[in-house]
N, C-alpha and C positions, 0 to 999 in steps of 0.2 A: 863503513866507519869512515871517517875522514881528517884527518890529522893535514895540519899547514906547515911548509918549509922551505925552507929559503934555499934556492936552486939559483945557475947560473943563467938564469934565463925571469930571475926575480920569484916574487911570491906563488906557491905552487898548492894545490891539496892533492892528498895522495890517498889513493882510497883502494884495497884490496880488493883484488881478481883473482881467480883461482890458484888462493895461498899466499900471492905477491903484493904488489901492492906497484901502480900506474903515479904519474905524475897530472894535475892537473891543471892551466891556469886558474886563476881565480875568473876569470869573466867565462869560462869552460865547462862543462859537465860532462857525463856518460851518452845525455840523452838531450834533445832541445839543442843540438849542435845548429848554426849556423852554416849552410851548407853540407858540401861534401869533407870530407876528413882526409886531409893532405900528408904528404913526407913529411912537411914542415911541421906539422902537430905532432908527429908521431916523435921526430926528434926533439921537439921540446920537452916532452912529456918524458922521453929517455934520459935524456942529460945527452946525447950524442950529437955528431952534425948527420945533416940533411944526407951527404953522401953515403954516411955510413948505414942509414937505414934506406936506404936504395941499395945500395948492391946487397942487405942481409936478405931483403925481402926482395930481389929479383931473382923471378920462380926460374927462368933461364940459366941462373946459378948454381953450381955444388953448392947444398945447403949447410953451414957452418954449424957446428955444435958448440960453439965458447958463452961461455957466460954472458956477453954483451949480445949477443944473437940471440937467445935463448931470451933474456929480457926485452931487445926488440919489439922479439915475434909475439911476445906476452902484453907488453904496452900496446902494438898495434891491434891484436883482437880485442883487447879489452876498449878503446876507442872506436873499435868498427871500423878499422881502417880494411878500405880492399881496395886494391891495384886497379886502374882505370884503363880498360884493356883499351879505351882513344884517348889516352894519355898524349901521345900526340899532335892528335887533332886539336885537344883542349889548348894546348901552348901556342898552337895559330889563332886563337882566340874562341872556335865555335867546332861543330860537326858536323851542321846543317843538317841535324836528326830533331826530331820532334815526336816525343812518347807521347804516345794517347791512351786513356782510359776509360773506357766504357762499361756498364754493366753486364752484357752480353752480345755477341754477333748475332745469336738466333735473336732477337729484337730486331725488325726490321731498318726500322727507324735508327737505330744506335748501327748498325752495317751502313745505312745511307750516310751518318755523321761523316762516319771514318774514310767510306767512300770522297766524300766531297772534303775531307781535310787531305784525303793522296793527291786528290785532283789539285788543292789550292797549295800543297807543298811543294807538287811538279812543276808549278808557272813561278815559284821562287828557287828553285836549285833545290828545295830539301829531300827530305826521305821522313817518312813516317812509321812509329813501330808502335801495334796496339797490344794492349794487355785488358781481360776479360779478369771481372772482379765478383758475378754474381751480388751484384750492391751488397757489399759488406766490406764495414768501414777498415777492417783488420787486415780485408784482403786488397783494398785502397790504399793501404799504407804500403805492404810488400811489395805491390807493381810499379809504385813510385821509387823505393829502392832500388829493385832490379833495374827499371830503366834508368833511370841516376847511374848508374855505376857503368851502367852500357854507354856514357855517354850522352844523354840527350841534351842538348842546350834550352829545354823546357818541357813544360808539361802542360796538355790539354783534357781537363777532365769533364766528362759528364754525368761523375757521380755525386756531386755537390749535396747534401744532407743536413735537412733541420737539426736533427741528432747528431751531427759530430762535425768538430771543427778544425776536421783535417786543414783546408786551406788556408787557413791562420798560421798553422804550422808550417807551412812551407812556404808561408811568406816570412816566419820570425827564422827561417833557418834561410833565408836568402834566394829560394830558388823556385828560380821564374815560372811561371803556371797561368793558365785562363782556364774558368769556368766554359762549358758550352751547354747548351739547350735547357739546365739549370743551373740555379744561384744560390750563393748566400748571404745577397743582400750588399755586399760590400766588395768583394773582391772582381780582380779584371773579369768582366761576362761578355759573353757574346749568347743571347736567348732569342728566342721569338715571342713574340707577345702574346703571353699567355691569359692574358688578361684579356684581350680584343679576341682571340679566340673561340675564347668557353661563351663570349658576349656574340660573336655572331653564330654558333650552332644555336646556341638557344634562340637567339633574336630570328632567328630561321623557322625555327618550332612553330613560335608564337604567331609568327606573321604568316603560316600555315594553319592555326586557328588552335592551336593545341595547351593547352591551361595543365594539365595533369601531366608535367615532364617529369622522367622519373634520370638522376644522375650519378653516372656510375664513376666513382669521383676517383679511384686511380689512389696510389698513397701519399699520408697528410707529411709525408718528411720531406719529397719532394717540391720544388716550387714550381719546376711546370703544373702537378696535377694542383695546386694550391691558386695559380693564376685562374687556370681553370674554373675552379669551383668559383672564386671570387667574380671571374667573368657572366657564370649561367645566374649568380645570385645578383649581379646588379640588374640582366635584362630583365627578371623577375619582377624584382622592384618596380623597375620606370615602366611596367607591364600593365603596373597596383595586381601583377597575382602574389595569390599570400605565400609563403616560403611552406612547408614542412618537412621539417628533418626527417622523417620516414621516406622521402623521395632522394636521399642522398646518402647511397651506399658506398663505402670507402671498400677500395682494392687494390690487389698489385696492377701492374700494366702486363698482366698477362694472358693470355688467350681462356685459360681455364677459370681463373676467375673474374673474365669478365660473364662467365656463362652463370657462375654462383652467383653473381650481384644482380643478373636478368632475372635469376628465380625468385630470388628474393623479393624485387620491386613487384613481382607479377604476383606476387602471394598477399599485396596489398590491395584496400577496399579503398575505393575506387581501384582502380590498375591506372599505370602511366599509359596513356595513348601516346604516349612519345619517348624516348631514352636519346639521350647525349652520353656518349661515352671518351673518358678520356684517349685515350688513343683507338689505332684500328683495331692491334689484338683483342683489345675488349671488347670490341664491336664485333668483331666477328667471331668471340666470345658467344657472347648476347644473341647473335642471329643464328647461332644454333644450339641456342637452351628455347628460344622463342619455337623455332620451328619444331622443336621436339614435343614444346608444349601444344602442338597445330596450330599455331598462331602464325599469321600472315605479316610482310612486310614488305611495305607498307600498310597492306592491306587494313590490317588490326594493329599494328606500331609503329610510328616513323622510327627511322634511326639513324645517330648520326656519331660519326667516328673523329678521327684527328690524325694527323697526319700525312695521309694522301701518301700511305705505302701502293707499289708496283700493284701488288692484289687486288687490291678494293675496286678499280676500276672494270675487273674482268671477274669478280661474281656474277652469281646468277642473276641475282637483283646486285645491282653496282652501288656502291653505299656512298652515301656524300659524307664531306670528311671536311676537314680544314687542311688546306696544302700549307704545308711549312717548307720555307726557302731556306733547303738545307748549304746549297752553295754559297746561299751568302753569310748565314751566319758562322759555315768556316771560315771560309775567306777574313771576316772582322774576327774572328776569333787568332789567326794568324796577326793578324795587322795588331791586333792585341799584345801578341804575346813579343812583336820585335821591336813596337815602338809604342811602349808604354805613354800611356795620357798623363799631362802635367795636371788637366783639371780634374777634378774629383766626380763634376759630374755626367764625363765623359766617360769613368770606368765601364758600367754596365751600357752595352749599345744594347737597343732590341730591332729586332725586323720583324713586321707582318707577316702573318700567315691569311691566310685567302681563303673563302670558302668556295668549296667545287660541288653545287648541288647537282644531285644523281638522281635515280632511279628508285632510294629506300625512304622516302620522303613523301610524302603528300600533304592535302588539304585533310584536317582532321574531318568534313564529313565523310570520304570514304572509309574511314574507319567502323 
């Protein structure tokens, strides 16, 4: 419940927290605050000086049990204030530390992005800290808060989702951030040209004579997956090949999901003679499923992956794939984070992938 009061800092709203009340300015609330809660915020809400708040909340000093001290601690807890361990560095302007949030490092593509970001940071005298969230929106928020409490200068996120507006929340709070590999369509972003990549993969299979091309499509919440699906559709349209929705099977980005999607595709009649997988992990899963079914690659089914993670060039049948320029994407992401462009058209920067033909694809007449 809110009530309005007049105080030494003007008009405030009071909200009950744990049996007491804390004061909030008209432009602030407990949630959706712009940026990190400061000592000044706590002082204004508690009606005391900033130096008093600093002294009471300094964990290095003996804890006071006075009424003022109890109230300051209550207000600080209600506002979500957390002492910044990098405060001295922040007073100098920055900590030269970047927070990186990825779904998981067991996904080699995400590990490659983080390594590329680390190298880009080193070149500019910065340091990168990574957090993984298993592609869960709530975990993304918790990871961001943890990194911000550690004083990072900004965030690079590869977890953007169509069904979550977290980047916009960060923008409203004034938190510097850039999206990498995935985009929400309006935030600062450094991504691969996924539509072009999907087009090149499908065009490659069409040029080999395939017309029944299955797609392991990935999750629709990820812009990277949606872009590759769009490229697949564009290539079929240009070739005059009718699109069959049954040939597009949604999946995760994981190996097991790729195997399940391949099994579903092979139950179709007619079966696909080629499969384009949204990433190399799903392609590896598809390869294992095809082997279990007694099918050979590329003798029975041609297979294309995406990302060109190191292992795929060393498989018994080296995988045809799209090489993503992770180093370039990482360098551009840091550039966007440190030098935000003024032109709207320059906010989303796209790096082109390269088709890497290997032995997992072959002309249709060999199938």
